[in-house]
C-alpha positions in Angstrom: 204.8 67.2 -88.2 206.0 67.5 -91.8 205.0 66.2 -95.2 206.4 66.3 -98.7 203.2 67.4 -100.6 202.7 67.3 -104.3 200.5 70.2 -105.5 198.1 69.8 -108.4 195.9 72.3 -110.2 192.3 71.5 -110.8 191.2 72.2 -114.4 188.0 74.2 -113.8 187.3 74.2 -117.5 186.8 70.5 -117.6 183.6 69.7 -119.3 182.0 68.4 -116.1 183.1 71.4 -114.0 182.9 74.4 -116.4 179.3 75.3 -115.5 180.0 75.4 -111.8 180.9 78.8 -110.4 181.1 78.1 -106.7 184.0 76.2 -105.2 182.2 73.8 -102.8 179.7 72.5 -105.4 182.7 72.0 -107.7 184.6 70.0 -105.1 181.5 67.9 -104.4 181.1 67.2 -108.2 184.7 65.9 -108.3 184.1 63.5 -105.4 180.7 62.4 -106.5 182.0 61.6 -110.0 184.7 59.4 -108.5 182.2 57.4 -106.5 179.8 57.0 -109.4 182.5 55.9 -111.8 183.8 53.3 -109.4 180.2 52.2 -108.4 180.9 53.0 -104.7 178.4 53.9 -102.1 178.7 57.7 -101.4 177.0 57.6 -98.0 177.6 60.9 -96.2 181.0 61.6 -97.8 180.0 65.0 -99.1 178.9 66.1 -95.6 182.4 65.5 -94.2 184.1 68.3 -96.0 185.5 70.9 -93.6 186.9 74.3 -94.5 189.4 76.8 -93.1 190.2 80.3 -94.2 193.7 81.6 -94.0 194.5 85.1 -95.4 193.1 85.1 -98.9 192.9 81.3 -99.3 190.2 78.8 -98.3 191.3 75.2 -97.6 188.8 72.4 -97.9 189.5 68.9 -96.6 187.8 65.7 -97.7 189.2 62.6 -96.0 188.2 59.0 -95.6 189.5 55.9 -93.8 190.8 52.8 -95.5 192.8 49.9 -94.0 194.2 50.2 -90.5 197.5 52.0 -90.3 199.0 54.8 -88.4 198.7 58.2 -90.1 200.8 61.3 -89.4 198.5 63.7 -91.3 196.8 64.7 -88.1 199.9 66.4 -86.8 200.4 68.1 -90.1 197.0 69.8 -90.6 195.9 72.7 -88.5 193.3 72.2 -85.7 190.7 74.2 -87.6 190.5 71.5 -90.3 190.9 68.3 -88.3 188.5 69.2 -85.5 187.4 66.0 -83.8 188.1 63.7 -86.7 189.7 60.4 -85.8 193.1 59.9 -87.4 194.7 57.4 -85.0 195.3 53.8 -86.0 193.8 54.1 -89.5 195.2 54.8 -92.9 193.7 58.1 -94.0 193.3 59.1 -97.6 192.5 62.7 -98.2 192.3 65.6 -100.7 193.2 69.0 -99.4 191.7 71.6 -101.8 193.1 75.1 -101.8 190.9 77.9 -103.3 193.0 80.9 -104.3 190.1 82.9 -105.7 191.1 82.4 -109.4 192.5 78.8 -109.2 191.7 75.6 -107.3 194.6 73.5 -106.3 194.8 70.1 -104.5 197.2 68.1 -102.4 196.5 64.4 -101.9 197.4 61.9 -99.1 197.1 58.1 -99.1 195.2 56.6 -102.0 193.3 59.7 -103.0 195.0 60.6 -106.3 192.4 58.6 -108.2 189.7 61.0 -107.0 191.3 64.0 -108.8 193.2 62.4 -111.6 190.6 63.1 -114.3 190.2 66.7 -113.3 193.8 67.9 -113.0 195.9 70.0 -115.4 198.4 67.3 -116.4 201.0 69.9 -117.3 200.7 72.2 -114.3 204.0 71.4 -112.7 205.9 71.8 -116.0 204.1 75.0 -116.9 204.8 76.5 -113.5 208.5 75.7 -113.8 208.6 77.2 -117.3 207.8 80.5 -115.7 210.9 80.6 -113.4 213.4 78.5 -115.4 217.0 79.6 -115.7 218.5 77.3 -118.4 222.1 78.3 -117.9 221.9 78.1 -114.0 219.4 75.4 -113.1 221.0 72.0 -112.5 219.2 69.1 -114.0 219.2 65.9 -111.9 217.0 63.7 -114.0 214.3 64.0 -116.7 211.7 61.6 -118.1 210.4 62.5 -121.5 208.3 61.1 -124.5 209.8 61.2 -128.0 207.8 62.5 -130.8 209.9 60.8 -133.4 212.7 58.4 -133.8 213.3 54.9 -132.4 213.2 56.0 -128.8 209.6 56.2 -127.6 210.4 57.2 -124.1 213.5 58.0 -122.1 214.6 58.4 -118.5 217.9 60.2 -118.1 220.0 60.9 -115.0 222.8 63.5 -114.9 226.0 64.1 -112.9 226.3 67.0 -110.5 226.2 70.5 -111.9 224.7 69.5 -115.3 223.0 72.6 -116.6 219.5 72.4 -118.1 220.8 74.4 -121.1 222.9 71.4 -122.1 219.9 69.1 -122.4 218.8 68.3 -125.9 215.1 68.8 -126.0 214.6 68.4 -129.8 211.7 66.1 -130.6 211.0 65.4 -126.9 208.1 66.3 -124.6 209.1 66.4 -120.9 206.9 64.4 -118.5 208.8 64.8 -115.2 211.8 66.9 -114.3 214.0 66.8 -111.2 215.9 70.0 -111.0 217.8 72.2 -108.5 216.8 75.8 -109.0 219.3 78.6 -109.5 220.4 80.5 -106.3 218.6 83.6 -107.4 215.3 81.7 -108.1 215.5 80.0 -104.7 216.1 83.3 -102.9 213.3 85.1 -104.8 210.5 82.5 -104.3 211.6 80.0 -101.7 213.9 81.8 -99.3 211.7 80.7 -96.3 212.5 77.0 -97.1 216.3 77.4 -96.7 218.0 75.9 -93.7 221.5 77.0 -94.9 222.5 80.2 -96.8 223.8 78.3 -99.8 220.9 75.9 -100.0 219.1 75.6 -103.3 215.5 74.5 -103.7 215.1 71.1 -105.4 211.8 70.7 -107.2 210.0 67.8 -109.0 207.6 69.0 -111.7 205.3 67.1 -114.0 201.6 66.8 -113.5 202.2 68.4 -110.1 204.6 70.8 -108.5 206.6 69.3 -105.6 209.3 70.8 -103.3 211.6 67.9 -102.5 211.7 68.7 -98.8 209.6 67.9 -95.8 207.6 71.0 -94.8 205.0 72.1 -92.3 201.5 73.3 -93.1 202.5 77.0 -92.7 205.3 76.5 -95.2 202.8 74.9 -97.6 200.6 78.0 -97.3 203.6 80.2 -98.2 204.4 78.0 -101.2 200.8 78.5 -102.4 201.2 82.2 -102.1 204.4 82.0 -104.2 202.7 79.8 -106.8 200.0 82.5 -107.2 202.7 85.0 -108.0 204.5 82.6 -110.3 201.3 81.9 -112.2 201.1 85.6 -113.1 204.5 85.5 -114.9 204.9 84.9 -118.6 206.1 81.5 -119.7 209.5 81.2 -121.3 208.4 78.5 -123.7 211.9 77.0 -123.1 211.1 73.4 -121.9 209.6 72.1 -125.1 209.1 72.9 -128.7 205.4 72.1 -128.3 202.6 73.8 -126.6 199.8 71.6 -125.1 196.3 72.4 -126.2 194.2 72.2 -123.1 190.9 73.7 -124.2 188.7 70.6 -123.9 185.8 72.1 -125.8 188.1 73.0 -128.8 189.5 69.5 -128.7 186.1 67.8 -128.8 184.7 70.0 -131.5 187.8 70.6 -133.8 190.5 68.0 -133.1 188.9 64.7 -132.2 186.7 64.7 -135.3 189.8 65.0 -137.4 191.2 61.9 -135.8 188.0 60.0 -136.3 187.8 61.1 -139.9 191.4 60.0 -140.5 190.6 56.5 -139.1 187.4 56.2 -141.0 188.9 57.2 -144.4 191.8 54.8 -143.9 189.5 51.7 -143.9 189.8 51.0 -147.6 193.6 51.2 -147.5 193.8 49.1 -144.3 191.6 46.4 -145.8 193.3 46.4 -149.1 190.3 47.5 -151.2 191.9 50.8 -152.3 195.7 51.3 -152.2 195.6 55.0 -152.9 198.2 56.5 -150.5 196.0 59.5 -149.9 193.9 57.3 -147.6 196.8 56.0 -145.7 197.0 57.1 -142.0 200.5 57.2 -140.6 200.7 57.0 -136.9 202.5 55.4 -133.9 200.6 53.0 -131.7 201.5 52.5 -128.1 199.9 52.4 -124.6 200.1 56.0 -123.3 201.0 55.0 -119.7 202.8 51.6 -120.0 205.2 52.1 -122.9 207.7 49.4 -122.0 205.1 46.9 -121.0 203.3 47.4 -124.2 206.3 46.8 -126.4 207.4 43.8 -124.4 204.0 42.2 -124.2 203.5 38.6 -125.6 199.9 39.1 -126.6 197.2 41.7 -126.9 193.6 41.2 -126.0 191.0 43.5 -127.8 187.7 44.2 -126.1 184.6 45.9 -127.4 181.7 47.5 -125.4 178.6 45.3 -125.3 175.5 47.2 -124.1 174.3 44.2 -122.1 177.5 42.3 -121.1 179.9 45.2 -120.8 183.5 44.7 -122.2 183.8 41.5 -124.2 186.8 40.0 -126.1 186.6 40.0 -129.9 190.2 39.2 -130.8 193.6 38.3 -129.4 196.8 39.0 -131.4 200.5 38.3 -130.7 201.9 41.1 -132.9 201.1 44.6 -131.9 201.2 45.6 -135.6 198.0 43.5 -136.1 196.0 45.4 -133.5 194.9 48.3 -135.8 193.8 46.0 -138.7 191.9 43.7 -136.3 190.0 46.6 -134.8 189.1 48.0 -138.2 188.0 44.6 -139.4 185.8 44.2 -136.4 184.2 47.6 -136.9 183.2 46.6 -140.4 181.6 43.4 -139.0 179.5 45.1 -136.3 178.3 48.1 -138.4 174.9 48.0 -140.0 176.2 50.1 -142.8 179.3 51.9 -143.9 178.5 54.8 -141.5 181.0 57.1 -139.9 178.9 57.7 -136.8 178.5 54.0 -136.1 182.2 53.6 -136.7 183.0 56.4 -134.2 180.7 54.8 -131.5 182.4 51.4 -131.9 185.9 52.7 -132.0 185.5 54.8 -128.9 184.5 51.7 -126.9 187.4 49.5 -127.9 190.0 48.7 -125.2 193.4 47.2 -125.6 195.0 45.0 -122.9 198.6 43.7 -123.0 199.8 40.5 -121.3 203.1 39.0 -120.5 203.6 35.6 -118.8 199.7 35.4 -118.7 199.6 38.5 -116.5 198.0 41.8 -117.5 200.7 44.5 -117.9 198.6 47.3 -119.3 195.2 48.4 -120.4 193.9 51.5 -122.1 191.3 52.7 -124.7 192.2 52.0 -128.3 192.1 55.7 -129.3 194.5 56.6 -126.4 197.2 54.5 -128.1 197.3 56.6 -131.3 200.0 59.3 -131.8 200.1 61.2 -135.1 200.7 64.5 -136.9 197.9 66.5 -138.4 197.9 69.7 -140.5 194.9 71.6 -139.2 194.2 75.1 -140.7 197.9 75.3 -141.7 199.1 74.5 -138.2 201.3 71.5 -137.2 199.2 69.6 -134.5 200.4 66.5 -132.8 198.5 63.9 -130.8 200.6 62.0 -128.3 199.4 59.9 -125.3 195.8 61.2 -125.7 197.1 64.8 -125.5 197.1 67.4 -128.2 200.1 69.7 -128.9 200.8 72.5 -131.3 204.3 73.0 -132.7 205.7 76.4 -131.8 206.3 78.7 -134.8 209.9 79.4 -133.8 210.6 75.7 -133.8 209.0 75.2 -137.2 211.6 77.7 -138.6 214.5 75.8 -136.8 213.1 72.6 -138.2 213.3 73.7 -141.8 216.7 75.2 -141.3 218.2 72.1 -139.7 216.6 69.8 -142.3 218.2 71.9 -145.1 221.5 71.9 -143.4 221.6 68.1 -143.1 220.5 67.6 -146.7 223.1 70.0 -148.1 226.0 69.2 -145.8 226.0 65.4 -145.6 225.5 64.4 -149.3 226.4 61.0 -150.6 228.9 60.8 -153.4 227.5 61.8 -156.8 226.4 58.8 -158.9 226.1 56.5 -155.9 222.6 55.4 -157.2 222.9 56.1 -161.0 219.4 54.8 -161.9 216.5 57.3 -162.0 213.2 56.3 -160.7 210.5 56.0 -163.4 207.3 55.6 -161.4 205.3 54.5 -164.5 207.6 51.4 -164.8 208.9 51.0 -161.3 206.0 50.9 -158.9 207.6 49.8 -155.6 210.8 50.4 -153.7 211.6 46.6 -154.1 211.5 46.9 -157.9 213.8 49.9 -157.8 216.3 48.1 -155.5 216.3 45.0 -157.7 217.4 47.1 -160.7 220.9 47.0 -159.1 221.1 43.3 -159.0 224.1 42.0 -160.9 225.8 45.4 -161.1 229.5 45.4 -160.2 230.1 46.3 -156.6 226.4 46.3 -155.7 224.4 43.8 -153.7 220.6 43.9 -153.2 219.5 43.0 -149.6 215.9 44.3 -149.9 213.5 42.5 -147.6 216.3 40.2 -146.4 215.6 40.1 -142.7 217.9 38.3 -140.2 217.1 38.2 -136.5 214.4 40.8 -137.0 216.8 43.3 -138.8 217.0 44.5 -142.4 220.6 45.5 -142.8 219.9 47.7 -145.8 218.2 47.7 -149.2 221.3 48.1 -151.4 225.0 47.5 -150.5 227.7 49.4 -152.5 231.4 49.2 -152.0 234.6 50.5 -153.5 238.3 50.1 -152.5 237.9 52.0 -149.2 234.2 52.5 -148.5 231.1 50.4 -147.8 227.7 52.1 -148.2 224.6 50.7 -146.6 221.8 52.3 -148.5 218.2 52.5 -147.3 215.6 53.5 -150.0 212.2 55.2 -149.6 209.9 56.8 -152.1 208.7 60.2 -150.9 209.7 62.6 -148.1 206.6 62.3 -145.9 205.7 60.6 -142.6 207.0 57.3 -144.0 210.5 58.6 -143.3 209.9 57.9 -139.6 209.8 54.1 -140.4 212.9 54.4 -142.6 215.0 56.2 -140.0 213.9 53.7 -137.3 215.2 50.9 -139.6 218.5 52.7 -140.1 219.2 53.1 -136.4 218.2 49.5 -135.6 220.5 48.3 -138.4 223.4 50.4 -137.3 223.1 49.3 -133.7 222.9 45.6 -134.6 225.8 45.9 -137.1 228.1 47.6 -134.5 227.2 44.9 -131.9 227.9 42.1 -134.4 231.2 43.5 -135.7 232.4 44.0 -132.1 231.6 40.3 -131.2 231.3 37.2 -133.3 230.0 38.6 -136.6 227.3 36.0 -136.5 224.8 38.5 -138.0 227.0 38.8 -141.1 227.2 35.0 -141.5 223.5 34.8 -141.5 223.0 37.6 -143.9 225.5 36.1 -146.4 223.8 32.7 -146.1 220.4 34.2 -147.0 222.0 36.2 -149.9 223.6 33.1 -151.3 220.3 31.2 -151.0 218.5 33.6 -153.3 221.6 34.1 -155.6 222.2 37.7 -154.6 225.8 37.3 -153.3 227.3 37.7 -156.7 230.9 36.4 -156.9 231.7 37.1 -153.3 232.6 34.3 -150.9 231.5 34.5 -147.3 234.9 35.7 -146.1 235.0 38.3 -148.8 231.6 39.5 -147.9 232.5 39.8 -144.2 235.7 41.6 -145.3 233.6 44.4 -146.8 232.7 45.5 -143.3 236.4 46.2 -142.5 236.1 49.2 -144.8 234.8 52.6 -143.8 231.1 52.1 -143.1 228.6 54.8 -144.1 224.8 54.6 -144.0 222.9 56.4 -146.7 219.3 57.6 -146.6 218.1 57.6 -150.2 214.8 59.3 -151.0 212.8 60.7 -153.9 210.4 63.5 -154.3 206.7 62.4 -154.0 205.4 65.7 -155.5 204.1 66.0 -159.0 207.2 68.0 -159.8 210.6 66.4 -159.1 211.8 69.2 -156.8 215.1 69.1 -154.9 214.0 68.8 -151.3 216.6 71.1 -149.7 215.8 73.9 -152.3 212.0 73.6 -151.8 211.7 72.6 -148.2 208.4 74.4 -147.7 206.8 72.3 -150.4 207.6 69.2 -148.4 205.4 69.8 -145.4 205.8 66.7 -143.2 207.2 67.8 -139.9 207.4 64.1 -139.0 209.8 63.6 -141.9 211.9 66.6 -140.8 211.9 65.5 -137.2 212.9 61.9 -138.1 215.7 63.0 -140.4 217.3 65.3 -137.8 216.9 62.9 -134.9 218.3 60.0 -137.0 221.3 62.1 -138.2 222.2 63.0 -134.6 221.7 59.5 -133.3 223.9 58.0 -136.0 226.7 60.4 -135.7 226.8 60.3 -131.9 226.4 56.6 -131.5 227.1 54.6 -134.6 228.2 55.5 -138.2 228.2 58.5 -140.5 224.8 59.1 -142.2 224.6 60.7 -145.7 221.6 61.6 -147.8 220.8 61.1 -151.4 217.8 62.2 -153.5 217.1 59.8 -156.3 216.0 61.7 -159.5 212.7 60.7 -161.1 212.0 60.3 -164.8 
C-alpha cells in the first residue's frame, strides 16, 4: 500500500519542549498539550504509543479512531508498528514520529495535524529545498507567497512548462509554498530510488513540510528520511528569499516581542489624538495571518477581550477594518486601572479579531497576530509578518539601496514640474501644499477628491502632449507604502475607465466642478486631457532636519519599507499600467 506523506520537523527548541532531552517524554508532551488545550479526555492515549527501530532511526506511532471510515494506513505501516491494532472500518488519525538522533520529524494521517501544528518548524520544507535548489535548472510549477510591501498582500502564481525558478521575481516576497520539479542532477543525487523512468524528475511540494508528490511505500519513506538527514547537513543557498526567519523563540520573547508591545503602547497618544507628534506614530499593516482574502472581503469585524470569568466576550463590532486598531486601543484605556504598560500588554494579548461575511464567520485570530511591521533593532532591519519575525539579509540591503538610487536618478520628472518649495513653518499639511497650485494655469488640484473609493491624484498638470498625475507625500519613510498603494490603485482604475465608458472621469469632473476646482475646462475638455501621454509622478520631500537629496544620501533615509515600496511600485506601474517618475520637492 502507498501514501503521499508530508514530512514535518518538530521544533525541539519550542518553549514547552526545550527542557526535555528524551524523545518519548517529548512526544507525550506534544500529545498531552493538544488534549489539554482542547479540553479533551486523555484516557490511556499515552500508553498507546508503539515504537520500531530501523537502522539508525526510531519510529513512534500514536494513533486514534474517529468516525467510521475505511483506512488504508494499515497496509502502509510495517507490522512491527501496527501489531494487533484495529484499522478496519474506522477512520484513523495518526502521527508517525521519526527520531533521527539529532532531529525529530513527523508524518500525519487523517485529522492529526492539529496535534503537532504548534510544535513544528513552519519553514522546514522551504529551508530544506533551499539547500538543494538549482535556480537555473529547477522548473517552477506554482508558488504561493506573502508580500512585504505594495498593494498585493498575497499571491498565488502558476507557470507554464519549463519555467525556470531563476526567472521568478522574489523581490519583496516571502514564499509560503512552492511546487517545483527538481533538476535532473538533484533527482539522481538524492531521489534516484523514486524514479520509475530514466528521465523522470522528482516533483516536490515545500512549505511548512517537505512532500514528494508521488505515492510511496514505507521503505521509500525511510530512504527519504535518510536523504533528508544528509540534506540538512548542507549549507543553505539563501536563494529563495531576501529574508531569514528568526526561529529562536527565547530571543523573540525577550528581545523582539517587547519592542512590538512598546511600539503599540507609545502610539496610544497619537492614535487617540492627544499628541500628534509623528515620532509616536506606529506604521504597520493589519491583516489576518491565515485568512488574507477573507479578512479583506469581510463585511464586519467582531472584537473580543478575555474575561477572567466569562471567557472571550465582545466589546466592539466595526464595519471598517481600519477602525479595528483604534477601537482596541480605546478599549484598552477603558479597562486599565492606570496608564500602565504591563496592564496594556496583558489586555492586548487577550484580544481576538473575528471577521464575518453574510453573517458567517470567515476568520479569527489574535489581535497581535494581525500586525506586520518593520523595526530597526540594534541597527538591523527586522520585519514582523504573519506572527513570524524575519531579518533582512545584508546582501539584499545593499541591492535595495542601489535599486532605490537607480529609480530616483533614472526616472526623474521634468524640472520645474512642481515649482513651489515646501515651507514647513507655513505649510503644515500635504493638503495645504497641494492647494497652493489651485488656479495656476495647466494645474488642477484633486487632493482628497475620492470617487468610487479612488483618489486619482493630488495634483493634475498638463501641457500640449503630456498629462501628469502627481501624488504628493511629505517624507521618505514608511508612509511611502500608503502612497505607492494609492498610485497603483489609481492607475488600475484609470486604465479600466479609459478602456470602457470613462464613467470615472465623468464623476471626477462633476466633483471638481462642484468645489470650483475645474478651472476653465469643460467636461469634454477635461476628459480630452486623458488622450495625452499619461505619466504618474511620485513627489516627495525630505523629512530630515537637513534638506538632503535622497538619491545622494540614501543611507540617511533608513526606511526599508520606503525603499521596498518605491521599487515594487515602479515595477508594477511600468509592467502593467503607466510610466512612473519621481520628484523631490525642495524645502525652504
